[in-house]
N, C-alpha and C positions, 0 to 999 in steps of 0.2 A: 504493500500500500504506500510505503514511503516513496518508492520509485514513481508511482503515479502522481503523488503529491508534488514531487520535484518536477516531473514532466509537465503537469498542468499549470503550475504556478505562473509562468510567464503568460499563458493564455488567459488566466483569470485576471492578471494585472492589465493585460491589453484590453479586455472587455470593460473593466472599470474605467480605465483612462479614456477609451473611445466613447463610452457613454457620456462622460463629462464633456468631452470635446464636441460631440454631435448635438447634445442638448444645448450646448453653448451657442450653436448656430441658430437654433430656434429663438433663444433669448435675445440675440442680436436683432432679429427681425422685429420682435416685440418692442425693443427699445426704440427702434426707428418708426414704430407705429405703422408698419407695413405688414401685408399678409405673409405669414410664414408658410412655406411649402411643406414644412415639417410639422406634423401633428403631434407625434411623440416618438420616443426612441426606447427600445428594449434591447437587452443583451443577455447572453448565456454562454456557458462552456458546455460542450456536449458531454453527457454522462459517459462513464467508462464503458458500460455495456454497449452503448450506441456506437462508440468509437470502434470497439472490437467487432461488432456486427458489420459495420461499414467496411472496415479493413478486410474482413473475410469476403464480403460481396465483391469488393473491388480488386481483391488479390494484392493488397498492400502489405508487405512484410512488417512485422512489429518494430523492426529497427529503422523503419522509414515512415513512421506515423506523422512526422513533421511535414510530409508532403500532402497530407490531407488538408483540404482548403477550408473546411467549416468546423474545425474543433472549437474555434472562437467564432461566435456568430452574433451579429447585430441586425436589428430590424428597424427601419425608419418608415413610419407610417405617414401617408399623405391623405389629404381630403379629396384631391382631384387627380385624375390620370395625368393631366398636363404638368402637375407639380413634380411628378417623378423625374422627368428629364432635367428639370430645374435643379433638383437635389443632386442628380448625377453630375451635372456641370459644376456644382459647388464642390463635390468630392474631387473631381478632376483638377480643380484649381488649388487644392491643398498641397502643401509641401512637407507635411509631417508623416506622410506614408506614400508608398508607391503602389499604383494600380497595376496589377499584373494580368488581369483578365476581366472582361465584361460579358455577361450573358443576358440577352434580351428575350425574356419569356413573355413579353407583352406584345410586341410586334409578331413574335413567333411563339405562340402559346404551345404548351406541351399537349400531347394527345389526350391526356386526362382532363384538360381544361385549365390546368395550372397557369396562372399569370403572375409575374413578378419580374423585377430587374435585379440581377445579382452583380455586385462588384466585389471582386477578390483583390485584397490588398496585401502588401507585405509591410508589416508594422514593426518599428524598432522598439523593443522593450529594454529599459535600462535595469540591469541587475547588478548585484555586488560582484559578479564575475565578468562584468562587461556587457556590451550590447548583444541582445539576441533578437534576430529578425524572424518574426513568425508570420504565418499566413492567417488571414481572417476573412470571413465573408460578410458583406453587408447586403441585406435584402431590402429593396425599396419597393413598396407596394401601397395600394389604397386600403382603407379599412375594409371595404367589401372583399377585395382580393384576399386579405388576411383572414377574414372570417371563413371563407371557403377553404383556404389552404390549411387552417387549423383543424377543421372538420375532416378534410381528406387525409391529413397526417394521422389523426386518431384512428380512422377506419383502416388506413394502410397497415397499422400495427396489428389490428384485429385480424385482418384477412391476409397479412404478410404479402401485400401487393397483388394478390389474386382475387380481385373483386368479383362477386356474383354479377351476372350480366345486368340485372335490374338495378343494382346499386351503382354500377359503372355508368349506366345511362342517366340515372337520376343525378349523379355527381356532375356529369357533363351539362345537363340541363341547368343545374344550380350554378355552374360556372358561367354559363351564358346569361343567366338572370342577374348574377353579380356584375357582369360586364355591362349589361343594359342599365343597371342601377347607376353605375359610374358614369355612363354616357348621359343619362337623364340629369344627374347632378351637375355635370359639366355644362349642360345647356342653361341652367339657372345659377351658374357660378357667381355672377355679378350680384344677384339678389341675395344669395347666401352670405357673401362676404360683406355686403352692406349691412345686413341684419346683425352679423357677428361684430362688426365694428361699432354699431350703435349700442349693442349690449355691453361691449367692453367699455365704451365711453361712459355709459350710465353707471356701470359698476365702479369705475374710478371716481366719478362724481360723488357717489354714495360714500365711498371710503374717505374722500377728502372731507365730506361733511361730518363724518364721525370723529375726525381728528380734533 
C-alpha cells in the first residue's frame, strides 16, 4: 500500500493544484462582471482498482502506469456548448502545463452517444525530490452532457460494457435528448445570461444593504 501511496501522491497534488488554478479562472470572470464559460470544476484521482482494470484492458504493464492519461482527472462544466471551445482556448493559452493531446467527442461523438472535449496535459509537480511531470486529463462538457455521461458510466460498471440492446438504444436516445436540450438552451442564451446577471446584481445589492 505504501508503494501506491508514493505513486499516487504527485497525482493527488496535481489534482488539488489544478482545481485551485481552474477555479481561479472562473473567479476572474466574476471579478470582471462578465459571463464565465466555466460553471464549476471537479477533480479526482482514479481509484487503484480502476487503474488496475484499465491497465489490464489496455495491456499497460504495471511498471509503465505513468503512461496512463487519466489517473489524475479534472472536469470543467459549462452552461452552453459554445462555452466549451472558449474554455479550450483558455487552456491552450496557459503556460503552467503542456497540452499533449486533444480529443473532440463533441464534433465526433462516440457510438454510444458520449459527448465531451478531452484535453490531456503534462503537468509539472514540485516534490522534495525535484520536479515530476505527470499526465492528467481535463474533460470539458455541459451539465447535460455530464448528466448523461455519469449515468452511462454507472451502467457501464453494471453491464461491464455489454449493454442489453434496449438499454443501449435508450442511452442513445437520452444522449440525443441531452444534445437537443443544449441546443435549445443555446438559442435562448442571451435571455438566460441577462436573467442571471440581474439576479447577481440584486443579490449584491441585498448584501450591500445588510452591511
